[in-house]
C-alpha positions as CSV (number, residue, x, y, z in Angstrom):
1,X,132.4,151.4,78.2
2,X,131.3,148.2,79.4
3,X,129.7,148.0,83.0
4,X,131.8,146.3,85.4
5,X,128.9,146.4,88.1
6,X,128.2,142.7,89.9
7,X,124.8,141.7,89.0
8,X,122.7,139.7,91.5
9,X,120.0,137.3,91.3
10,X,118.0,134.8,94.0
11,X,117.2,131.1,92.9
12,X,114.2,130.2,95.1
13,X,113.1,125.9,95.4
14,X,109.5,126.6,96.8
15,X,109.9,123.5,99.0
16,X,106.5,121.8,100.2
17,X,108.5,121.6,104.0
18,X,111.5,124.1,103.2
19,X,111.9,126.7,101.0
20,X,116.3,127.2,100.0
21,X,116.9,130.3,98.6
22,X,120.3,131.3,96.9
23,X,122.2,134.4,96.2
24,X,123.5,134.8,92.6
25,X,126.3,136.4,91.1
26,X,126.0,135.9,87.5
27,X,128.8,137.2,85.7
28,X,131.1,135.7,88.4
29,X,128.9,132.5,88.0
30,X,129.4,131.8,91.6
31,X,127.0,131.3,93.9
32,X,127.6,133.8,97.0
33,X,125.5,132.6,100.1
34,X,122.6,129.9,100.5
35,X,119.3,130.2,103.0
36,X,116.9,127.6,104.6
37,X,113.6,128.8,105.6
38,X,110.2,126.8,106.6
39,X,107.5,127.1,104.4
40,X,104.7,129.0,106.4
41,X,101.9,127.3,104.4
42,X,102.6,124.5,107.3
43,X,100.3,126.4,109.2
44,X,97.4,125.3,106.9
45,X,98.8,121.8,106.6
46,X,102.0,119.4,106.8
47,X,101.3,118.1,102.9
48,X,100.1,119.5,99.4
49,X,96.8,117.4,99.8
50,X,95.7,119.2,102.6
51,X,96.4,123.0,101.4
52,X,94.4,121.8,98.8
53,X,91.7,120.9,101.0
54,X,92.3,124.0,102.7
55,X,91.4,126.6,99.5
56,X,88.6,123.9,98.4
57,X,87.0,124.6,101.5
58,X,87.8,128.8,102.1
59,X,89.4,130.0,98.8
60,X,90.7,133.2,100.5
61,X,93.3,130.8,102.0
62,X,94.8,130.9,98.3
63,X,95.8,134.9,98.6
64,X,97.1,134.4,102.8
65,X,99.5,131.3,101.5
66,X,100.6,133.6,98.9
67,X,101.2,136.6,101.0
68,X,102.7,134.2,103.6
69,X,105.3,132.9,101.0
70,X,106.2,135.7,99.5
71,X,107.2,137.2,102.6
72,X,109.1,134.9,104.0
73,X,111.1,134.2,100.4
74,X,111.5,138.3,100.7
75,X,112.6,138.9,104.6
76,X,115.2,135.9,103.5
77,X,116.2,137.7,100.4
78,X,117.3,141.1,101.9
79,X,118.9,139.1,104.5
80,X,121.1,137.6,102.0
81,X,121.7,140.9,100.6
82,X,122.2,142.5,103.6
83,X,124.5,139.4,104.7
84,X,126.6,139.9,101.5
85,X,126.7,143.6,101.4
86,X,124.4,143.7,98.2
87,X,121.8,146.9,97.1
88,X,118.9,145.9,96.6
89,X,119.7,147.7,93.2
90,X,121.9,145.7,92.0
91,X,119.3,142.4,92.1
92,X,118.3,141.8,88.6
93,X,116.2,138.8,88.7
94,X,114.4,136.2,90.4
95,X,113.9,132.2,89.6
96,X,112.0,129.7,91.3
97,X,110.7,126.6,91.2
98,X,108.5,124.2,92.9
99,X,105.6,121.9,92.6
100,X,102.6,122.3,90.5
101,X,100.5,123.4,93.4
102,X,103.4,125.5,95.3
103,X,103.7,127.6,91.8
104,X,100.2,128.1,91.1
105,X,100.0,129.4,95.3
106,X,103.2,131.7,94.8
107,X,102.0,133.6,92.2
108,X,98.5,133.4,93.3
109,X,96.7,131.2,90.7
110,X,94.1,128.5,92.0
111,X,95.7,125.1,92.4
112,X,92.2,123.7,92.6
113,X,92.3,122.4,88.8
114,X,95.0,120.2,90.0
115,X,93.2,117.9,92.4
116,X,90.2,117.2,90.2
117,X,89.5,115.4,87.0
118,X,91.6,115.6,84.0
119,X,93.9,117.0,86.9
120,X,95.3,119.4,84.7
121,X,97.2,122.9,85.4
122,X,96.1,126.3,85.1
123,X,99.5,127.0,83.8
124,X,102.3,124.5,82.4
125,X,104.7,127.1,80.3
126,X,107.3,129.0,82.1
127,X,106.0,132.5,83.5
128,X,107.6,135.8,83.3
129,X,106.3,138.6,86.1
130,X,107.0,141.7,88.0
131,X,107.9,141.6,91.6
132,X,105.4,143.7,92.3
133,X,102.6,141.5,90.4
134,X,104.0,139.0,93.1
135,X,103.9,141.0,96.1
136,X,107.3,141.6,96.6
137,X,108.7,144.7,98.0
138,X,111.4,145.2,96.0
139,X,113.0,147.1,93.3
140,X,110.3,147.4,90.3
141,X,112.7,146.3,87.8
142,X,113.3,143.0,89.2
143,X,111.5,139.8,87.1
144,X,110.1,137.1,89.0
145,X,110.5,133.9,86.8
146,X,108.8,130.3,87.6
147,X,109.9,127.2,85.7
148,X,108.0,125.4,83.4
149,X,105.5,122.7,84.8
150,X,105.3,119.1,82.9
151,X,102.0,118.1,84.1
152,X,99.9,118.5,87.1
153,X,102.0,116.0,89.1
154,X,105.5,117.1,87.9
155,X,106.5,120.4,88.8
156,X,109.3,122.6,87.8
157,X,111.2,121.1,90.9
158,X,111.5,118.0,89.1
159,X,112.5,119.7,85.8
160,X,114.9,121.7,87.8
161,X,116.5,119.0,89.8
162,X,117.0,117.4,86.2
163,X,118.6,120.4,84.8
164,X,121.1,120.3,87.8
165,X,122.3,116.1,87.0
166,X,125.8,116.1,86.4
167,X,125.1,113.1,83.8
168,X,121.6,112.1,82.4
169,X,122.0,109.2,79.7
170,X,120.8,105.9,81.0
171,X,120.0,107.7,84.6
172,X,116.7,107.6,87.1
173,X,116.2,110.4,88.8
174,X,113.2,110.1,92.1
175,X,112.4,112.6,94.1
176,X,110.3,111.3,97.2
177,X,107.2,112.7,98.6
178,X,103.5,113.4,98.8
179,X,103.6,112.4,94.7
180,X,107.2,111.1,93.5
181,X,108.5,112.4,91.0
182,X,110.2,109.5,88.4
183,X,112.2,110.9,85.9
184,X,114.0,108.4,83.8
185,X,116.3,109.5,80.9
186,X,118.6,107.1,77.9
187,X,119.9,108.4,74.7
188,X,117.4,111.2,73.4
189,X,114.1,109.6,75.3
190,X,113.1,111.6,78.6
191,X,110.1,109.9,80.0
192,X,108.3,111.6,83.9
193,X,105.5,110.0,85.9
194,X,104.7,110.6,89.3
195,X,103.5,107.8,91.7
196,X,101.2,109.3,94.6
197,X,102.4,108.2,98.0
198,X,100.1,110.3,100.2
199,X,102.0,112.0,103.0
200,X,103.5,108.8,104.7
201,X,107.0,109.8,103.8
202,X,106.2,114.1,105.3
203,X,105.3,111.7,108.5
204,X,101.6,112.1,107.3
205,X,98.9,109.8,107.9
206,X,100.9,107.3,110.1
207,X,99.4,107.3,114.0
208,X,102.5,108.8,115.5
209,X,103.8,110.7,112.8
210,X,105.2,114.5,113.3
211,X,106.8,117.0,111.3
212,X,110.6,117.5,111.5
213,X,110.6,119.4,114.1
214,X,111.8,119.9,118.0
215,X,110.6,116.9,119.9
216,X,110.1,114.3,116.5
217,X,112.3,110.8,116.2
218,X,114.8,111.7,113.2
219,X,117.0,108.5,113.5
220,X,116.1,105.0,114.7
221,X,118.0,101.9,115.0
222,X,116.7,98.7,115.7
223,X,118.7,95.6,116.8
224,X,117.7,92.3,118.6
225,X,119.2,94.3,122.3
226,X,116.4,96.9,121.9
227,X,115.9,99.9,119.8
228,X,117.5,103.5,120.1
229,X,116.1,106.9,118.9
230,X,117.4,110.5,118.4
231,X,115.1,112.9,118.6
232,X,115.6,116.9,117.0
233,X,116.6,118.8,119.8
234,X,117.4,115.9,122.2
235,X,114.0,116.3,123.7
236,X,111.5,113.7,124.6
237,X,109.9,111.9,121.7
238,X,106.7,113.2,121.0
239,X,106.6,111.6,117.1
240,X,107.8,109.7,114.1
241,X,109.8,111.9,111.2
242,X,108.8,110.0,108.0
243,X,112.6,109.4,107.2
244,X,112.8,107.9,110.9
245,X,109.7,106.0,109.7
246,X,111.2,104.5,106.8
247,X,114.8,103.4,109.2
248,X,111.8,101.9,111.5
249,X,110.2,99.4,108.8
250,X,113.7,98.8,107.6
251,X,114.8,97.8,111.0
252,X,111.4,95.5,111.5
253,X,112.0,94.1,108.3
254,X,116.1,92.8,108.9
255,X,115.1,91.9,112.9
256,X,112.1,89.5,111.5
257,X,109.4,91.7,113.4
258,X,107.5,91.9,110.1
259,X,107.2,89.4,107.8
260,X,107.3,90.0,103.7
261,X,103.9,90.5,103.5
262,X,104.4,93.4,106.0
263,X,102.5,91.2,108.9
264,X,103.4,92.2,112.0
265,X,104.3,89.0,114.2
266,X,102.8,87.8,117.1
267,X,105.6,87.5,120.2
268,X,105.7,83.8,119.8
269,X,107.0,84.1,116.7
270,X,110.2,86.7,117.9
271,X,113.3,84.8,119.3
272,X,114.4,87.6,120.4
273,X,114.3,90.5,123.4
274,X,112.2,92.4,120.5
275,X,109.2,90.3,121.6
276,X,108.7,92.0,124.6
277,X,107.9,95.3,122.5
278,X,105.3,93.6,120.5
279,X,101.8,94.3,121.6
280,X,97.7,95.0,120.5
281,X,96.6,98.5,120.4
282,X,92.7,98.8,119.6
283,X,92.8,95.3,118.4
284,X,95.9,95.5,116.0
285,X,99.8,94.7,116.5
286,X,101.9,97.2,117.7
287,X,105.7,97.7,117.8
288,X,106.6,99.7,120.8
289,X,109.4,102.3,119.5
290,X,109.5,104.5,123.1
291,X,108.4,103.9,126.5
292,X,108.9,105.8,129.7
293,X,107.1,106.6,133.0
294,X,104.7,109.4,130.6
295,X,103.6,106.9,127.8
296,X,104.9,105.2,124.8
297,X,104.9,105.6,120.8
298,X,104.0,102.6,118.5
299,X,104.6,102.2,114.9
300,X,100.7,99.9,114.3
301,X,100.2,97.6,111.4
302,X,97.9,99.9,110.0
303,X,101.3,102.2,109.9
304,X,103.1,99.7,107.8
305,X,100.4,99.0,105.4
306,X,100.3,102.5,104.4
307,X,104.3,102.9,103.8
308,X,104.0,99.3,101.3
309,X,101.6,101.0,99.4
310,X,103.6,104.4,99.2
311,X,106.9,102.6,98.3
312,X,105.0,99.9,95.7
313,X,103.7,103.0,94.3
314,X,107.4,104.0,93.9
315,X,108.4,101.1,92.6
316,X,105.6,100.4,90.4
317,X,106.1,103.8,88.7
318,X,109.4,103.2,87.8
319,X,108.9,100.0,86.6
320,X,106.7,101.2,84.0
321,X,109.1,104.1,82.6
322,X,111.5,101.0,82.3
323,X,109.1,99.4,80.2
324,X,107.8,102.2,78.2
325,X,111.1,103.1,77.6
326,X,112.0,99.6,76.4
327,X,114.9,99.2,78.8
328,X,116.1,95.9,80.9
329,X,117.7,97.8,84.5
330,X,121.2,97.3,83.6
331,X,121.3,99.9,81.2
332,X,120.7,102.5,83.7
333,X,123.8,103.4,85.0
334,X,122.9,106.1,87.9
335,X,119.6,106.1,90.5
336,X,119.7,109.9,92.0
337,X,117.8,110.0,95.2
338,X,116.3,113.6,95.6
339,X,114.2,115.8,98.0
340,X,113.8,116.5,101.6
341,X,112.9,113.3,102.7
342,X,115.2,110.8,100.4
343,X,118.8,112.2,101.0
344,X,117.8,111.7,104.7
345,X,117.8,107.8,104.2
346,X,120.9,105.0,103.5
347,X,121.2,102.8,100.7
348,X,120.1,100.0,103.0
349,X,117.1,101.9,104.2
350,X,116.2,102.8,100.4
351,X,116.6,99.1,99.0
352,X,115.5,97.4,102.3
353,X,112.1,98.7,102.5
354,X,111.8,98.5,98.7
355,X,111.5,102.1,97.6
356,X,114.5,101.1,95.3
357,X,115.1,97.7,94.0
358,X,117.9,96.0,95.6
359,X,119.5,95.8,92.3
360,X,119.9,99.3,92.1
361,X,121.9,99.7,95.4
362,X,125.3,100.1,94.4
363,X,124.1,102.8,91.5
364,X,122.4,104.9,94.0
365,X,123.5,108.6,94.3
366,X,122.0,111.2,96.7
367,X,121.4,114.6,95.2
368,X,120.8,116.9,98.3
369,X,119.2,120.2,97.4
370,X,118.6,119.3,93.5
371,X,116.1,121.5,92.9
372,X,117.9,124.6,94.1
373,X,121.3,123.7,92.4
374,X,119.2,123.5,88.6
375,X,117.2,126.6,89.4
376,X,121.0,128.1,90.3
377,X,121.9,126.0,87.2
378,X,119.7,128.5,84.7
379,X,121.0,131.9,86.6
380,X,124.4,130.6,85.9
381,X,124.2,129.7,82.5
382,X,123.7,132.2,79.9
383,X,120.4,130.4,77.8
384,X,119.7,128.9,81.1
385,X,116.0,129.7,81.1
386,X,115.7,128.6,77.4
387,X,117.7,125.4,78.4
388,X,115.1,124.7,81.2
389,X,112.1,125.5,79.1
390,X,113.2,123.1,76.0
391,X,114.2,120.7,78.9
392,X,110.5,120.8,79.9
393,X,108.9,120.5,76.5
394,X,111.6,117.3,75.6
395,X,110.1,115.4,78.9
396,X,107.7,112.3,77.8
397,X,104.8,112.6,80.6
398,X,103.2,108.7,81.4
399,X,100.3,108.8,83.5
400,X,100.0,105.8,85.6
401,X,96.6,107.0,87.7
402,X,93.9,103.5,86.1
403,X,96.0,101.9,84.1
404,X,96.4,98.2,84.1
405,X,99.9,98.1,83.7
406,X,100.4,100.3,86.9
407,X,97.8,98.3,89.2
408,X,99.8,95.2,88.1
409,X,103.4,96.6,88.7
410,X,101.6,98.2,92.0
411,X,100.0,94.6,93.2
412,X,103.4,93.0,92.7
413,X,105.4,95.4,94.7
414,X,103.5,95.3,97.8
415,X,105.3,92.6,99.9
416,X,108.6,93.6,100.6
C-alpha cells in the first residue's frame, strides 16, 4: 500500500545579509511558508571581504561563524515547522545555496583559498551531508544538500537564481553585490562571470554608508527644490544604505550636480537651490543630503568615484560576456536583476547610473528572491538536484581579472 504521509523539505538561500528559508511540501509541490532572518555573520563584517579577513586573522572564527549560521537556520526551521503544524520527523532534506564563501562557512570548510591566487574554492561539486555533520539538532535521517559552485566567485546562489528563471534564451541575469555575478544565456550556451564591485552596494566603503537597519536612509528623492529622505523605522538619519546611495547618485546626475565624469560641480555651476548643499569637507567636494541641529550627512566626491568603479565593473563584465557569446545587444530579450540590492532599485536608477545600459531599459525585469526560488524548484521537481548539477557543469566561466579586454571595457564605462 502506497504511503500517503506528506514529506517536507527546507530550502535555504544563504544570503550575505539575509538568510531566506522555505518549508516545501514535496508531494503536493507547494511552498507552505517562508521566513527571512538576518545573517548572524554580520557581527564579523557587513560583507564577504571583511569576513574573509576576520577568518584569516583568527581561524577559529570559521567555526564560530558556522555555528551562528546553523543556529539561526535551525531556529527558523523549527519555527516554520511549528507554524505549519508539521512534526520534525516528517522533514526529509534541506537544500541550500549561497555564494562560494557562504557555502564554505556553512559546511565549516575554510574559504581562504577563494581569497588567494588562483582564487579556487575548496570544492565545486554539490555536497551531501547528514544534519549532524553540519551541526543541526534535527532528526538524523535528514540530508543536507549544498548547491554546486561554478567558480570561486560564481556560487550556488547564482546557479539557483538562473535555475528559477521562467525563460533562459537570450537573457542576462545580474545579481548585484560585492561580487556581482552575471550570467548570459543564448541558445545552448551559458556564460558567467563575476564583476568585483567592492562593498559599495551593501553600504560599505562609502563615507556615510551603513547596513539596512533602523535609522538608515532607504529612500532618497532629489529635486530642484531640495532633498527628501526616508529612513528605516522613521528614525533620525544615521547613514545611507547601498540602494539609497544609488538613488542619490541618480538624483545628482539628473539634477546636474555631478557631470558625466562624476565630478561634483562647484556651487556657482549649479543654477538651482541645490547649490547651497554643495560644500567642501576635508578639501573635497561634498553634497549634503540631510542636516539638522545635531549634524549632517553628506556624500563626498570619493563616494561617487567608488560608485563609478563598481558600476563600471558590472557594465564591463556584461560587455565581455556579450562579446564572448558573439552577440549584439539586440539579441538579448530580457535582463533579470536580482539580489537584495538590485530589486530595491528602479529601472530609471539602474540605467541613469549606468549599472545597466540604457538600451536595456524596456527589457529589465526584477527577479525578487531568485536564489530562494531556485532552491525551492530543486525540491519541487523530481530530478531537481540532477538538473541543478547539470546546469552548473554547463556554465562556462569567463574570468575578468587582469585581462586586457576587461581593462579596456572598464575604462570605457567609468563615466556616467
